[in-house]
N, C-alpha and C positions, 0 to 999 in steps of 0.2 A: 574313682576312689581312691585308686592307688596313686594319682597324681595328687589329691587334695593330701594323703598322710606324707607323701614325699617333701611337699612344700611345708607342712606343718613341721615336720623333721628338720627342716632348713632354718625354719623361722626360731625353732627352741634353740638349736645350735648357736644361731648369731644372737638369741637373747643373752646365751651364755658367755659368747667369745667378744662380743663388740665392745669399744671400749667403755667403760662407764663414768669416764670423766664427764663434766660438763664444759668440757672447752668447747670453743665455738666450732673447730675444725673438727672434733670428735661427733659432735652432734649433726653436723654437714654430712659426715660419712654415715652415720647410722641413717640419717634420713634417705640418702641417695640409695644404700643399700636395700632399706625396706621398700622404698617407692618402686625400685626394679622389682621386687618380690610381689609387690603386690600387681604390676602390670603384667608379669608372668603368670599370677595365680589367676588371674582375669581370663588370660588366652587358656590357661586349662580348664578354664569353667565355659568356655565358648563364648566369650564376651570381649568383643573388639573394642578397643578404646586407644584413645590418645591423651598424651599429658597436654595440657592447654597453658598451664602458668605454673612456673616453679619459683623464679625469682622477679620481683618487684622491686623497683625504684621506690624512694620516698615520693617522687614527683606522680608517678603511675597509683600509688596507694593512693594518694591525697584525691587524685582524679576519681577513682572508684567511690572514695570516701563521699564525695560532692555529690554523687548521683543520689538522689532522691532526697537532697537537701536542697543545694543552690543548682542542681541540674535535673533535667526530666529523667524519670525513671523510679524504679524501687529502691529502696536502701539495701545494699549489698554488703555492707561490712560496717564495723564498729570502730574500725583504727584506721587515724589519718594519716598515717604513714611520718609523723614527727612527734606529735607529743605521745602518742601510742603505736607503736610500731607492729607491724603485720609479720607473723612467722615467713611471711614470701620474703620479706626484706632479709631474714636470717637464712634462708636457703633451708628452712625446716617445715615447709608447706609446700603442698602440690595441689595443682585441680586437675583431674580426669573429665575427658567426655567420653561415653559411650557412643558407639556407633553400630548402625542398624543395616546390613545389605539388603538392598531393595533388588536385587537379581542383577544389575549392570552397574551400581555405583553405591558406595556408603553415604548413609544420611545421619547426621547429628541426632543423638535422641537424649532430650533433656528428661523425657518421661519415656517409660514407665520408670518407677523409681526402685523396683525389683533388682536389678542389676547394680545399682550402687548400693542397696542394703548389703547385697551378698559380699561385695566389695569391703563396704564398711565394717561388718562384721570380722571378715577376716583381718581386715586391719586394726581393728580394736584388741580381739581376742587372742589373735596368733603374734602380730606384731609388736602390740602395745603401744599403739597409736591413739589420736581421738579423730574421731570422723565429725565433720560438720554436719553431717545427716541427723544427728540427734542433739542437736544445740537448743533448738526451740521446746521440746520436749522436757530438757535437762537445766531450762531455766538461764541458759546461759546468752542466748541472744532472741530476740523477737522473731527470727526467722531459721529456717534451715538451711543449710549449704551441702547439700548432698554430693557435690562436685571435689569437696575439700578434704584434704588428709592431711593431718600435720601430727608432729612430734612435739 
């Protein structure tokens, strides 16, 4: 409980003191600090996680866009990297993967959704970001992306 209150006070202080300008560099700094706080928060809640993607080139984004369209697999993004840019291309989004300890090694855990919901709630309520886990529910996309956190 103390750790959560401590992190909330840091998040509140950051919201007051981070640059409010919308210049690219200021937004990148805001994202980096908030993303680091999210990772620390996860650890304080007993959630082991690793960042899997923060920056993507237009080409990398376009490869993801083709998935489910001209390449096999499910659709995972609505941004093609050229006409419509991803927040990853602007250093303003990151994906996290939760890890589960199996006694001898960690294993990636895409499910259950619960740890992602805890992180998403903290991200939106305490850090003022947008979590991809609510996108379908909010009518933003036809899919959720619970691993995605952006400002």
